[in-house]
SELUMMI-166441 format. One record per residue (C-alpha): residue number from 0; x, y, z. Coordinates in steps of 0.1 Angstrom, whole numbers, plus 5000, padded with zeros to 4 digits. Each point is the difference from the previous one (the first is absolute). Example, Ala and Ser with C-alpha at 12.3 -4.5 7.8 and 13.67 -1.06 7.14 Angstrom:
! SELUMMI-166441
     n      u      v      w
     0   5123   4955   5078
     1   5014   5034   4993
***
This chain:
! SELUMMI-166441
     n      u      v      w
     0   5195   4964   5744
     1   5000   5021   4959
     2   4969   5001   4985
     3   5001   4995   4961
     4   4997   4982   4975
     5   5011   4959   4989
     6   5007   4990   4965
     7   4979   4979   4996
     8   4971   5026   5006
     9   5016   5022   4975
    10   5001   4976   4974
    11   4966   4991   5003
    12   4986   5037   5001
    13   5027   5006   4967
    14   4977   4970   4988
    15   4962   5011   5004
    16   5012   5036   4988
    17   5015   4980   4967
    18   4974   4981   4995
    19   4967   5031   5008
    20   5024   5026   4972
    21   5006   4966   4975
    22   4969   4991   4991
    23   4986   5035   4996
    24   5033   5005   4975
    25   4987   4971   4979
    26   4969   5009   4998
    27   5016   5036   4988
    28   5023   4983   4975
    29   4976   4980   4989
    30   4977   5028   4990
    31   5025   5020   4982
    32   4999   4972   4974
    33   4970   5002   5001
    34   4994   5033   4992
    35   5033   4999   4976
    36   4987   4970   4974
    37   4967   5019   5002
    38   5013   5037   4983
    39   5020   4974   4979
    40   4970   4976   4990
    41   4979   5040   4999
    42   5030   5016   4974
    43   5001   4973   4982
    44   4964   4999   4992
    45   5000   5037   4990
    46   5029   4997   4977
    47   4980   4970   4981
    48   4975   5015   5003
    49   5011   5034   4981
    50   5019   4980   4974
    51   4973   4978   4990
    52   4973   5031   4991
    53   5030   5023   4985
    54   5004   4963   4972
    55   4964   4986   5005
    56   4986   5043   4986
    57   5041   4995   4978
    58   4984   4972   4984
    59   4964   5003   4993
    60   5008   5035   4982
    61   5015   4980   4979
    62   5000   5004   4961
    63   5002   4975   4972
    64   5040   4998   4978
    65   4992   5019   4968
    66   5027   5004   4983
    67   5017   4974   4977
    68   5038   5022   5000
    69   5024   4983   5019
    70   5013   5035   5007
    71   4971   5013   5018
    72   4981   4970   5015
    73   5001   4998   5036
    74   4996   4959   4999
    75   5023   4982   4980
    76   5009   4960   4998
    77   5028   4997   4983
    78   5003   5035   4976
    79   4959   4989   4993
    80   4976   5029   5012
    81   4978   4981   5022
    82   4962   5017   4977
    83   4969   4993   5012
    84   5023   4992   5042
    85   4991   5013   5034
    86   5028   4990   5016
    87   5031   4982   4996
    88   5013   4974   5034
    89   5043   5013   5000
    90   5032   4989   5019
    91   4997   4963   5004
    92   4961   5012   5009
    93   5010   5022   5028
    94   4982   5033   4986
    95   4978   5009   4978
    96   4995   5024   4977
    97   4972   5020   4978
    98   4993   5036   4987
    99   4977   5020   5024
   100   4978   5023   4996
   101   5025   5032   4991
   102   5018   4983   4971
   103   5026   4991   5023
   104   5021   4962   4999
   105   4995   4994   5035
   106   5010   4967   5021
   107   4996   4983   5033
   108   5028   4973   5013
   109   5020   4982   5027
   110   5032   5019   5010
   111   5028   4988   5026
   112   4966   4991   5021
   113   4984   5032   4992
   114   4973   5009   4977
   115   5011   5028   4966
   116   4986   5018   4983
   117   5019   5012   4968
   118   4979   5026   4974
   119   5008   5009   4962
   120   4985   5033   4994
   121   4995   5009   4958
   122   5027   5024   5007
   123   5022   4969   5002
   124   5005   5014   5038
   125   5000   4973   5023
   126   4998   4988   5037
   127   5001   4980   5026
   128   4994   4993   5031
   129   4990   4984   5038
   130   4965   4990   5005
   131   5006   4988   5030
   132   5012   5005   5034
   133   5042   4978   5006
   134   4989   4996   5032
   135   4973   4974   4982
   136   5015   4968   4981
   137   4982   4991   4973
   138   5001   4958   4995
   139   4978   4993   4969
   140   4983   5023   4972
   141   4987   4976   4976
   142   4978   5013   4976
   143   4969   4977   4987
   144   4985   4982   4967
   145   5002   5023   4971
   146   4970   4983   4974
   147   4985   5031   5003
   148   5030   5021   4990
   149   4995   5005   4961
   150   4980   5008   4973
   151   4991   4967   4988
   152   4971   4998   5026
   153   4975   5016   5014
   154   5001   4999   5039
   155   5000   5028   5020
   156   5046   5004   5008
   157   5008   4993   5031
   158   5032   4993   5030
   159   5003   4977   5025
   160   5028   5008   5022
   161   5012   4985   5029
   162   5023   5011   5027
   163   5018   4986   5035
   164   5012   5030   5015
   165   5023   4999   5030
   166   5001   5031   5030
   167   5024   5015   5019
   168   5034   4993   4986
   169   5029   5004   5020
   170   4972   4984   5032
   171   5004   4965   5015
   172   4987   4973   4977
   173   4964   4996   5026
   174   4996   5041   4996
   175   4996   4999   4960
   176   4966   4991   4994
   177   4993   4988   4964
   178   4966   4999   4978
   179   4991   4986   4969
   180   4974   5014   4977
   181   4985   4997   4970
   182   4984   5022   4982
   183   4983   5009   4959
   184   4999   5023   4985
   185   4975   5009   4969
   186   5008   5023   4977
   187   4978   5030   5000
   188   4997   5006   4961
   189   4978   4971   4974
   190   5022   4977   4984
   191   4987   5006   4964
   192   5016   4991   4966
   193   5022   5021   4982
***
């Protein structure tokens, strides 16, 4: 008589082996997905923090538009200089323009799902750069109330920014973190009448 395993014994052994291996494999795959989401969240927070700090510093240091000449003024509406204004909403509500502390005309705006910065130096030279990584998608960039921006009040100029940002572009949707941020930035210089 030959000794060996029957087909049923082999199938039972393979089934038990599969169950023993499948449990840790499922746990490992779940852990990898969790780690990917954590890394995407960290990248989102890092990039958003940098971007908001950069924008905040620029907005705090903004200067009042004191030119009445449309050729040299930074803030214009319908060809007329916005004398005495601190900020101007541009691009249909998706942009914010102001004169920075270096007398450069500066604008932050939403373009192609990313935040961009545009600058025009007193020499006339312009530059345009992205502020956010291409891994992030800016879903919404809104600028808050305008009532403190003009010369006709004594309120301290302030800007409220509303951002809705999604990270992990190109990843599975369930691994893409989403954050919503609202922050208000006050201008450093006192708003005095000129």
